[in-house]
C-alpha positions in Angstrom: -0.5 -0.2 0.3 1.4 3.5 -0.9 1.5 6.3 1.6 0.8 8.6 -0.9 -2.6 10.2 -0.5 -4.5 9.3 -3.3 -4.8 12.8 -5.4 -1.1 12.9 -5.4 -0.5 9.6 -8.0 -0.3 10.5 -11.2 -2.0 8.2 -12.7 -5.7 9.2 -10.1 -4.6 12.5 -10.7 -4.9 12.8 -14.4 -8.1 10.5 -14.5 -9.2 13.1 -12.2 -8.3 16.1 -14.0 -10.3 14.9 -17.2 -13.0 13.8 -15.5 -13.5 17.1 -13.7 -13.1 19.0 -17.4 -15.5 16.9 -18.7 -18.0 18.2 -15.9 -17.3 21.7 -15.9 -17.4 21.9 -19.7 -21.1 20.1 -19.9 -22.0 22.7 -16.8 -20.9 25.6 -18.7 -22.7 25.3 -22.0 -19.2 23.9 -23.5 -19.0 21.4 -26.0 -17.4 17.8 -24.3 -14.1 17.2 -25.1 -14.5 14.5 -27.5 -17.9 15.1 -28.7 -19.0 16.0 -32.7 -20.9 19.4 -33.5 -23.5 18.7 -35.2 -25.2 21.3 -37.2 -28.0 21.0 -40.0 -29.1 24.0 -42.7 -31.8 24.4 -44.5 -31.4 26.4 -47.7 -34.6 27.5 -49.1 -32.6 28.4 -52.6 -35.1 27.1 -55.7 -37.9 29.6 -54.0 -35.1 33.1 -54.0 -34.3 31.0 -57.9 -38.1 31.6 -58.9 -38.2 35.1 -57.6 -34.6 36.2 -59.3 -35.6 34.6 -62.5 -37.9 37.6 -64.1 -34.2 39.9 -63.5 -32.3 37.8 -64.7 -34.9 37.7 -67.8 -34.6 41.8 -68.1 -31.2 41.7 -68.2 -30.4 39.0 -70.6 -30.6 41.6 -73.5 -26.9 42.9 -71.5 -25.6 40.2 -72.9 -25.4 41.0 -76.4 -22.8 43.5 -75.4 -20.0 40.8 -74.6 -17.5 40.7 -77.1 -18.2 38.4 -80.7 -16.1 35.6 -79.0 -18.9 35.0 -75.4 -21.4 35.8 -77.3 -24.7 34.3 -77.9 -28.0 33.4 -77.2 -28.8 36.1 -74.4 -32.4 33.9 -73.2 -31.3 30.5 -74.0 -28.2 31.3 -71.9 -30.7 32.2 -69.0 -32.3 28.9 -69.3 -29.9 26.9 -69.4 -28.4 28.0 -65.7 -31.9 28.4 -64.0 -32.7 24.7 -65.6 -29.0 24.0 -62.9 -30.2 26.2 -60.5 -33.7 24.4 -60.1 -32.2 21.0 -60.7 -30.3 22.1 -57.0 -33.2 21.2 -55.5 -32.9 18.6 -53.3 -29.1 18.1 -53.1 -27.8 16.9 -49.9 -24.4 18.2 -48.5 -22.5 16.2 -45.6 -19.7 18.0 -44.5 -17.8 16.0 -42.1 -15.0 17.7 -40.0 -12.8 16.3 -37.2 -15.0 18.2 -34.3 -18.3 18.9 -36.4 -20.8 17.0 -38.3 -22.2 20.1 -41.1 -25.4 18.9 -43.2 -26.7 21.2 -45.6 -29.5 20.5 -47.0 -31.1 22.7 -50.8 -34.5 23.0 -51.5 
């Protein structure tokens, strides 16, 4: 049997310190070490694209001012870009970091 008090033994002291950090973090609202933060974001981009579509169609003739190499049908270009942006609806993006997990849902 050792004559040292319990708190002075290296192994028990380290365990007591870890336990104190865990409980202090849980009481203060800080994340506990080792726990991953989960964040979920919902981005309503499709309604925003629908609301901005008339402005894109109004500004489409400005593409006629582009240099001849870049010139194309402005309305066909606006429709093609709009189709791509609307197709993003329902996309789920998962970002996995060491201390956090982020899920982004585009609808």
